[in-house]
Each structure stands twice: as structure tokens, then as C-alpha cells.
C-alpha positions, 0 to 999 in steps of 0.5 A: 085867733088868726095871725095879723097881716104883715108888711114886707118889702119885695124887690124883683129882677124883672117886670114880669115877676113884679106884675105877677106878685102885685096881682097875687098880693091883691088877689089874696086880700093884701094891699100894696102900700108903696109902689117903688115903680122903676125900681121894680119893687113895692111894700105890701101888707100881706096875709100870713098865708101869702107870706108863708107861700112866698117863703116856701118857694124858691125866691130866685127862681120866682124872680124875687131878689129881696123879701124883707119885713118892713120896719122902722130904721133909726140911727143914733 
């Protein structure tokens, strides 16, 4: 049984890294869910293999400033 795709929020330090990872998500069979444009970020549904690949690398060296699971936030 294969793992389910996961949704993550990614933010980048520059447009080059932003463009690179957008293309990588799509090439891996993932989907850009929300494009944050000028903020240099997006939310994406990604296959587990891509999530593992991103986590295995150095986030800072790859231009990623934030890599977090997307989730619902509630206040009481």
C-alpha cells in the first residue's frame, strides 16, 4: 500500500528556488494548490517521495526558507 500525497506550505528566499520547486512538484506528479506569488511561496500536494527528497537535502542551501505541513488552524 502506497502512502498518500501530503500538502505542504513552501516559502523561498528567491525567485529561482521558487520556480525550480514549482516545476519539481509538477514533474513529480504533485499539484500546486495555492500560489502565493509575490511572497515567493505556494502550497502543494506532493507525493511522499518528493517530501522525503526535500527533507533529505539542506533546506537553506536549496533556497527554502520554510517547509511545513499545511493544516487547519483554529483559535478558541
